Residue, then its C-alpha position, 0 to 999 in steps of 0.5 A: m147336623s151335628g156328628y153326634a145326631i148322625k151317629l144317633i140316627w144310625v144307632v136308631m136305624a140299626f135297632i129298627t132293623f133288628i126289630q124287623f128281622g126279629l119280627c120276621h123270625l117270629i112270623a116264620k116260626w109261629f105262622f109257617g112252623d120254621t125251625g131255623t135260627f135267627m142267624g139263618i134268617m138274618r143273612p138273606l135278609l141283610l142281603g135283600w136290605f137294599v130294597n129299602a133304598l127305593i124308598l128315597l124315590p120321590v112320590v112313588g118310591l114307597w110302593p115299589a119298596a113295599i112290594a120288593w120287601i114282600a118278595v124278599l120275605m117270601l123268598v126268605f121264608e121259602d129258602s128257610r124251610r123249603l116252602t113250596a106252597l108260597v111260590v106261585 
């Protein structure tokens, strides 16, 4: 792989990350009535982004990554507005 291809992959992955975080922000606003800002939700999501490394595990990595990502989203939603109904 050339250096240009690797840089392009990084740019595409960064774009996908911001799309995912934007969708998370819109879900928090539309469905949970969040009044926070995009940057307020971006900080904890970037801290929890490492759970995607679980996808690299062969065969079984996708399921733990999906479960961990759901947990990160719920913690961010809870923290962004102090939603107590989301916690069991």
